[in-house]
Backbone as JSON, one array per atom type, in Angstrom:
{
  "sequence": "XXXXXXXXXXXXXXXXXXXXXXXXXXXXXXXXXXXXXXXXXXXXXXXXXXXXXXXXXXXXXXXXXXXXXXXXXXXXXXXXXXXXXXXXXXXXXXXXXXXXXXXXXXXXXXXXXXXXXXXXXXXXXXXXXXXXXXXXXXXXXXXX",
  "N": [[7.15, -21.75, 24.33], [10.19, -21.33, 22.65], [12.3, -18.67, 22.29], [14.2, -17.65, 19.44], [16.83, -16.54, 17.29], [17.69, -15.89, 13.9], [19.75, -15.49, 11.09], [19.95, -14.73, 7.64], [21.83, -15.0, 4.72], [22.68, -14.23, 1.36], [24.57, -14.74, -1.58], [25.19, -13.91, -4.89], [26.86, -14.42, -7.88], [27.29, -13.54, -11.2], [27.85, -14.02, -14.71], [27.04, -12.54, -17.7], [25.86, -13.1, -21.05], [24.89, -11.47, -23.88], [22.62, -12.41, -26.28], [20.91, -11.1, -27.93], [19.93, -7.62, -27.97], [17.89, -7.63, -26.07], [17.85, -10.12, -24.86], [19.44, -12.38, -22.75], [21.84, -14.78, -21.48], [23.02, -16.36, -18.53], [25.76, -17.52, -16.54], [26.39, -18.65, -13.31], [27.13, -18.41, -9.75], [25.82, -19.4, -6.69], [25.32, -18.76, -3.24], [23.8, -19.55, -0.28], [23.12, -18.96, 3.09], [21.94, -20.05, 6.24], [20.75, -20.83, 9.56], [23.14, -22.24, 10.29], [23.66, -23.66, 8.01], [24.96, -24.13, 4.76], [24.21, -23.61, 1.45], [25.44, -24.08, -1.74], [26.53, -23.54, -5.15], [26.64, -24.03, -8.79], [24.77, -22.01, -11.17], [22.39, -21.38, -13.84], [20.8, -19.1, -16.09], [18.16, -17.45, -17.95], [17.39, -14.29, -19.27], [15.1, -11.75, -20.2], [14.01, -8.72, -21.77], [11.85, -5.93, -22.48], [11.04, -2.93, -24.14], [8.67, -0.5, -23.09], [7.85, 2.16, -23.06], [9.28, 5.46, -23.31], [12.19, 5.07, -21.67], [10.96, 3.29, -19.89], [10.44, -0.11, -19.12], [9.9, -3.71, -19.24], [10.81, -6.76, -17.58], [12.05, -10.15, -17.3], [13.14, -13.14, -15.68], [14.34, -16.46, -15.62], [15.66, -19.28, -13.93], [17.91, -22.0, -12.99], [19.64, -24.32, -10.82], [22.26, -26.39, -9.41], [22.87, -27.26, -6.23], [24.93, -27.77, -3.29], [24.53, -28.87, -0.02], [26.02, -27.98, 2.99], [26.91, -28.34, 6.43], [27.4, -26.94, 9.79], [28.52, -29.06, 11.1], [26.57, -30.61, 12.38], [25.41, -32.4, 10.68], [26.66, -35.16, 9.12], [27.12, -35.57, 6.43], [27.28, -34.32, 3.02], [24.61, -32.91, 1.17], [22.53, -33.01, -1.77], [20.92, -30.39, -3.61], [18.25, -28.87, -5.46], [17.88, -25.86, -7.28], [15.73, -23.21, -8.1], [14.43, -20.34, -9.84], [12.41, -17.45, -10.46], [11.62, -14.3, -11.84], [9.83, -11.32, -12.39], [9.17, -8.02, -13.63], [9.13, -4.38, -13.64], [11.06, -1.78, -15.21], [13.06, 1.21, -15.07], [15.0, 3.28, -16.97], [17.41, 5.73, -16.58], [18.0, 8.86, -18.16], [19.12, 11.85, -19.74], [20.81, 15.0, -19.05], [22.83, 14.66, -17.12], [25.71, 12.89, -16.69], [26.25, 10.79, -14.84], [23.84, 9.51, -14.32], [23.07, 8.35, -16.7], [23.76, 5.67, -17.21], [22.22, 4.22, -15.42], [19.71, 2.08, -14.04], [16.59, 1.49, -12.55], [14.88, -1.11, -10.95], [11.85, -2.87, -10.23], [10.06, -5.52, -8.92], [8.7, -8.87, -8.73], [9.87, -11.71, -7.07], [10.57, -15.18, -7.02], [12.0, -17.89, -5.4], [13.31, -21.17, -4.99], [14.72, -23.66, -3.0], [15.27, -26.94, -3.13], [15.89, -29.43, -1.08], [17.24, -32.58, -1.3], [16.39, -35.8, -0.12], [16.64, -35.46, 2.76], [17.76, -36.36, 5.97], [15.5, -37.5, 8.33], [13.91, -38.22, 11.52], [12.99, -41.0, 11.42], [13.11, -41.56, 8.73], [13.83, -40.47, 5.33], [13.35, -37.43, 3.52], [12.29, -35.03, 1.02], [13.0, -31.57, 1.4], [11.75, -28.31, 1.26], [12.76, -24.97, 0.74], [11.33, -21.98, 0.41], [11.43, -18.78, -0.89], [9.95, -15.71, -1.41], [8.8, -12.62, -2.86], [8.56, -9.01, -3.05], [10.87, -7.11, -5.01], [13.51, -4.72, -5.25], [15.74, -2.98, -7.21], [18.93, -1.62, -8.23], [20.73, -0.9, -11.01], [23.86, -0.34, -12.36], [25.78, 0.77, -15.07], [29.03, 0.8, -16.37]],
  "CA": [[7.85, -21.37, 23.11], [11.58, -20.95, 22.86], [12.68, -17.64, 21.31], [15.49, -17.81, 18.78], [17.07, -15.61, 16.2], [18.38, -16.47, 12.77], [20.03, -14.55, 10.01], [20.08, -15.38, 6.34], [22.58, -14.2, 3.76], [22.8, -14.83, 0.04], [25.5, -14.11, -2.5], [25.06, -14.38, -6.26], [27.81, -13.87, -8.84], [26.86, -13.98, -12.52], [28.42, -13.46, -15.93], [25.99, -12.57, -18.71], [26.17, -12.97, -22.46], [23.7, -11.0, -24.6], [22.41, -12.95, -27.62], [20.21, -9.98, -28.57], [19.89, -6.53, -26.97], [16.88, -7.86, -25.04], [17.88, -11.51, -24.4], [20.77, -12.77, -22.27], [22.0, -16.0, -20.69], [24.06, -16.16, -17.53], [26.31, -18.59, -15.73], [26.65, -18.02, -12.03], [27.4, -19.15, -8.52], [24.95, -18.96, -5.61], [25.59, -19.24, -1.89], [22.77, -19.13, 0.67], [23.45, -19.45, 4.44], [21.03, -19.81, 7.35], [20.72, -21.9, 10.57], [24.35, -23.04, 10.25], [23.65, -24.45, 6.78], [25.39, -23.39, 3.57], [23.9, -24.17, 0.14], [26.21, -23.36, -2.75], [26.76, -24.26, -6.38], [26.48, -23.3, -10.05], [23.43, -21.68, -11.67], [22.24, -20.86, -15.2], [19.54, -18.36, -16.19], [17.81, -16.67, -19.14], [16.71, -13.04, -18.95], [14.59, -11.03, -21.35], [13.42, -7.42, -21.46], [11.15, -5.27, -23.59], [10.73, -1.51, -23.9], [7.25, -0.18, -23.11], [7.74, 3.6, -23.35], [10.58, 6.1, -23.16], [12.84, 4.79, -20.39], [10.22, 2.3, -19.12], [10.43, -1.44, -19.72], [9.57, -4.84, -18.39], [11.85, -7.78, -17.64], [11.77, -11.43, -16.69], [14.28, -14.04, -15.55], [14.13, -17.81, -15.1], [16.95, -19.92, -13.73], [18.0, -23.24, -12.24], [20.98, -24.6, -10.34], [22.53, -27.59, -8.61], [23.57, -26.8, -5.04], [25.33, -28.75, -2.3], [24.31, -28.4, 1.34], [27.03, -28.32, 4.0], [26.49, -27.83, 7.74], [28.44, -26.64, 10.78], [28.94, -30.27, 11.78], [25.5, -31.42, 12.93], [25.08, -33.42, 9.69], [27.98, -35.64, 8.71], [27.23, -35.73, 4.98], [26.8, -33.25, 2.15], [23.39, -33.29, 0.48], [22.25, -32.3, -3.02], [19.71, -29.56, -3.64], [17.9, -28.21, -6.71], [17.55, -24.45, -7.11], [14.97, -22.62, -9.21], [13.99, -18.98, -9.57], [11.68, -16.69, -11.47], [11.4, -12.9, -11.46], [9.25, -10.43, -13.4], [9.01, -6.68, -13.1], [9.24, -3.19, -14.47], [12.33, -1.07, -15.06], [13.14, 2.58, -15.58], [16.38, 3.67, -17.26], [17.59, 7.17, -16.53], [18.69, 9.55, -19.25], [19.23, 13.25, -19.4], [22.09, 15.68, -19.23], [23.82, 14.34, -16.1], [26.35, 11.65, -17.13], [26.24, 9.72, -13.85], [22.55, 8.81, -14.35], [22.8, 7.75, -18.02], [23.93, 4.22, -17.18], [21.52, 3.65, -14.26], [18.36, 1.56, -14.21], [15.91, 1.06, -11.33], [13.93, -2.19, -11.21], [10.93, -3.28, -9.17], [9.36, -6.7, -9.4], [8.35, -9.96, -7.82], [10.83, -12.81, -7.23], [10.28, -16.46, -6.37], [13.11, -18.84, -5.49], [13.07, -22.39, -4.23], [15.81, -24.61, -2.82], [14.68, -28.24, -2.78], [16.92, -30.31, -0.51], [16.83, -33.96, -1.59], [16.71, -36.9, 0.81], [17.09, -34.95, 4.06], [17.5, -37.39, 7.0], [14.59, -37.16, 9.42], [14.03, -39.15, 12.64], [12.86, -42.4, 11.01], [13.13, -41.71, 7.28], [14.38, -39.32, 4.6], [12.34, -36.78, 2.68], [12.69, -33.77, 0.4], [12.63, -30.39, 2.18], [11.74, -27.12, 0.41], [12.88, -23.62, 1.28], [10.77, -21.08, -0.6], [11.51, -17.37, -0.58], [9.32, -14.93, -2.48], [8.37, -11.29, -2.46], [8.87, -7.86, -3.89], [12.28, -6.76, -5.14], [13.87, -3.37, -5.71], [17.13, -3.05, -7.59], [19.6, -0.52, -8.92], [21.76, -1.42, -11.91], [24.74, 0.71, -12.89], [26.7, 0.33, -16.14], [30.22, 1.65, -16.42]],
  "C": [[9.26, -20.9, 23.45], [11.95, -19.88, 21.83], [14.05, -17.94, 20.71], [15.61, -16.76, 17.7], [17.85, -16.34, 15.11], [18.66, -15.37, 11.77], [20.24, -15.36, 8.74], [20.89, -14.45, 5.46], [22.68, -14.97, 2.46], [23.79, -14.03, -0.79], [25.31, -14.74, -3.87], [26.1, -13.67, -7.11], [27.43, -14.42, -10.21], [27.64, -13.28, -13.62], [27.37, -13.64, -17.02], [26.56, -12.47, -20.11], [24.87, -12.58, -23.17], [23.66, -11.6, -26.0], [21.79, -11.88, -28.51], [20.21, -8.84, -27.55], [18.89, -6.78, -25.83], [16.85, -9.29, -24.51], [19.3, -11.88, -23.99], [20.7, -14.11, -21.54], [23.11, -15.74, -19.69], [24.49, -17.48, -16.92], [26.67, -17.95, -14.39], [26.97, -18.99, -10.92], [26.52, -18.55, -7.44], [25.41, -19.57, -4.3], [24.52, -18.67, -0.98], [23.09, -19.77, 2.01], [22.34, -19.09, 5.41], [21.04, -21.03, 8.27], [21.97, -22.78, 10.55], [24.47, -23.94, 9.04], [24.12, -23.56, 5.64], [25.04, -24.19, 2.33], [24.7, -23.39, -0.88], [26.37, -24.22, -3.99], [26.49, -23.42, -7.61], [25.01, -23.09, -10.44], [23.51, -21.26, -13.13], [20.89, -20.15, -15.27], [19.4, -17.72, -17.57], [17.06, -15.44, -18.69], [16.28, -12.36, -20.24], [14.01, -9.7, -20.88], [12.76, -6.85, -22.71], [10.85, -3.83, -23.2], [9.22, -1.31, -24.0], [7.01, 1.27, -23.52], [9.13, 4.18, -23.13], [11.14, 5.88, -21.76], [12.19, 3.69, -19.57], [10.22, 0.96, -19.86], [9.96, -2.49, -18.76], [10.65, -5.89, -18.58], [11.37, -9.06, -16.99], [13.01, -12.29, -16.69], [13.79, -15.39, -15.04], [15.5, -18.46, -14.96], [16.84, -21.19, -12.92], [19.44, -23.42, -11.76], [21.05, -25.91, -9.59], [23.4, -27.16, -7.44], [23.96, -28.0, -4.17], [25.15, -28.14, -0.92], [25.44, -28.91, 2.23], [26.59, -27.69, 5.32], [27.69, -27.52, 8.62], [28.85, -27.88, 11.56], [27.81, -31.12, 12.32], [24.98, -32.46, 11.94], [26.39, -33.87, 9.07], [28.17, -35.77, 7.2], [26.79, -34.48, 4.25], [25.58, -33.77, 1.4], [23.21, -32.45, -0.78], [20.95, -31.52, -2.91], [19.52, -29.0, -5.05], [17.48, -26.78, -6.41], [16.77, -23.98, -8.32], [14.53, -21.21, -8.82], [13.22, -18.43, -10.75], [11.5, -15.27, -10.95], [10.82, -12.15, -12.65], [9.08, -9.05, -12.79], [9.11, -5.6, -14.14], [10.58, -2.51, -14.21], [12.2, 0.35, -15.59], [14.61, 2.93, -15.75], [16.47, 5.18, -17.33], [18.31, 7.67, -17.77], [18.91, 10.98, -18.8], [20.64, 13.77, -19.46], [23.17, 15.3, -18.22], [24.4, 12.96, -16.4], [26.23, 10.51, -16.14], [24.94, 8.91, -13.9], [22.32, 8.06, -15.66], [22.92, 6.23, -18.03], [23.17, 3.54, -16.06], [20.11, 3.22, -14.61], [17.82, 1.14, -12.84], [14.91, -0.02, -11.72], [13.06, -2.45, -9.99], [10.12, -4.45, -9.68], [9.01, -7.67, -8.3], [9.28, -11.13, -8.12], [10.38, -14.02, -6.43], [11.52, -17.33, -6.51], [12.85, -20.0, -4.54], [14.36, -23.21, -4.19], [15.17, -25.9, -2.31], [15.81, -29.17, -2.36], [16.44, -31.75, -0.65], [17.29, -34.91, -0.49], [17.3, -36.43, 2.13], [16.77, -35.99, 5.14], [16.62, -36.84, 8.12], [14.75, -38.24, 10.51], [14.01, -40.61, 12.18], [12.92, -42.61, 9.5], [13.86, -40.52, 6.64], [13.26, -38.73, 3.77], [12.93, -35.53, 2.07], [12.17, -32.61, 1.25], [12.77, -29.18, 1.28], [11.9, -25.86, 1.23], [12.44, -22.68, 0.18], [10.85, -19.65, -0.09], [10.87, -16.61, -1.73], [8.92, -13.56, -1.95], [8.82, -10.23, -3.43], [10.38, -7.58, -3.89], [12.41, -5.31, -5.61], [15.36, -3.42, -6.02], [17.63, -1.8, -8.26], [20.75, -1.12, -9.71], [22.54, -0.25, -12.46], [25.66, 0.11, -13.92], [27.84, 1.32, -16.21], [30.88, 1.55, -17.78]]
}
């Protein structure tokens, strides 16, 4: 076995528009890098939330995107990729007498995202390759 190390980084930038207080749509840009590969491109998503009790709520997000794969030179062509995501969870919005906490929300949930690389060149053929990342999330949202 040959030991190796790899790092992965992701950047997401989104602009949201609220249709209702509990329903929003977003346009965004995603960039994911690992193993000398960069996937990047536009995304769209819908998010919804619902209050359950004082300060406690639930949320969900679904989204898709069209990404382009670029490499550090070991692949001479750019390839297309489809992106999809889903996330559900619970949230808690702070209130109280301290102003700094009034605009803060803590979220905890489960996220699934998939990057499906189309027609990846293999030794004797081409095939679709999937990168799936899923697991628990923890977030802090601050409104100014």
